[in-house]
N, C-alpha and C positions, 0 to 999 in steps of 0.2 A: 504492500500499500504504498504510495506518494505520499509525504508531506512536506508539506511548505510554509515554512513559519518567518514573518517579519516582525523586525523591532526596527527602535529608534525614531517612531516618531514623536511629536510633541508641539509644545508651542516655543513659537520664536516668531520675535520681531519683523518687520519687512528688513529687507538689507542681509537680514542673518542668514545662517548658515546651518544644515540639519545632515545628516547621515544614517540611509534606513540601511539594513543588512534586512539577509533571507537566506534562512539556513535550508535545504532540501535533504528527504533522507528516502530512502524507497527504490530509487535508482540510479543507474551509473552517471553522477552528476556532469562529467565532461563529453558526454554522448551529446547532453543536447542543449541549444541555446534558453537564454532566460530573458524574462523579460519584466518589468516595472508598467505598468498602468494605476491611474486612477479615478475616482466620480467623486465629483462634488453635488450638493445638495439640488434638486432638481434636473441635472444634468447628466448624459449618457457617459460611460463606462470611456475613458480617452487611452489609449496606448501612446506611450509614453519613449520607453526607451529597448531598447532590445539589445542583447548581446551576444555572440556565437560561440560555440562549445570552446573556442581556446581565443577567445577575447579580440581576437586582430578585428572583428568588422562588430561594429556598434555603430547604432541607428537612433537618431532622436527625432523626436517630433519639432514641430518648429519653434511650440511654445515654449520651450525650455532648453532649445538650443543655443552653447553657451554658457548655459548658468548651471545645467547638469551634468553628469559624469558616472557613468554605469561600468561597471567594473565585474572581475569576479576574483576569486580562489580556489582552486578546482582542488586543492590540499584540503581546503574546507567544508567544500559542497556547499560555499556560501557566495553570493552576489550582492554587489552594494549600490546603490546610488548615492552621489553625493548630491548633495543639492547647496549652492549658493545664489548669492544676492536676490533672494528667495523676495515673492512679491504677495499681496493681501489674495490674487488671485491662484495661486498655487493651492488655496487653502480644500483641503480634500480627502478623502481616502485614499490610500495608500494603496494598491494590492500587488504582492511580486507573483511571478506563473514561471511554472516552467512549460516548456514550447514541446513541440510533437516532433521538431527538426535541429538538427544539429547546428543547422543557420537560421541566420534571420530572411525568410523569405521575404516575396515583395508583398505579404496580406500577412505578415509577422504579427498584426493587431487583431487579428480575426479571431472569434472564439474557437473554430475548428481546427486553428493553431498551438491550443492551450491544453496541456493533457490535466493541469492542476494548477488549482488557485489557492493562494496565500487568504488567511483572514482578513488582512486589511491591519493598519495602521493609521491612524489620527493624525492628520499635519494642519497645524491652525496657524495660518500666519497675521499678525496684528498689525494695521498699519498705522 
């Protein structure tokens, strides 16, 4: 059984930083791409970043490009989302996900590309 567990959310002032972590068990971690998504109240879930199995390919949504950095440590079965220059509009529930492929496909953000979701961690940015 695949388990995906996020941590690291919290309350931060605009302009500040947070780092989210996500640890996955129940699969061969370095066989799969990993991702981050978020959902704000009243909005649809948004795919914000994907990292390939070896970490060489990284994709970002335009809304976070240049401010967020995705990374992974295959020795720890963990991937991360470093969030800098946070804005009030980044406030959302953040979810990590294990993908079904080793690479970030063109439709990496689609539901059918995800094999397992984390439970979510809240990020609140005060302005």
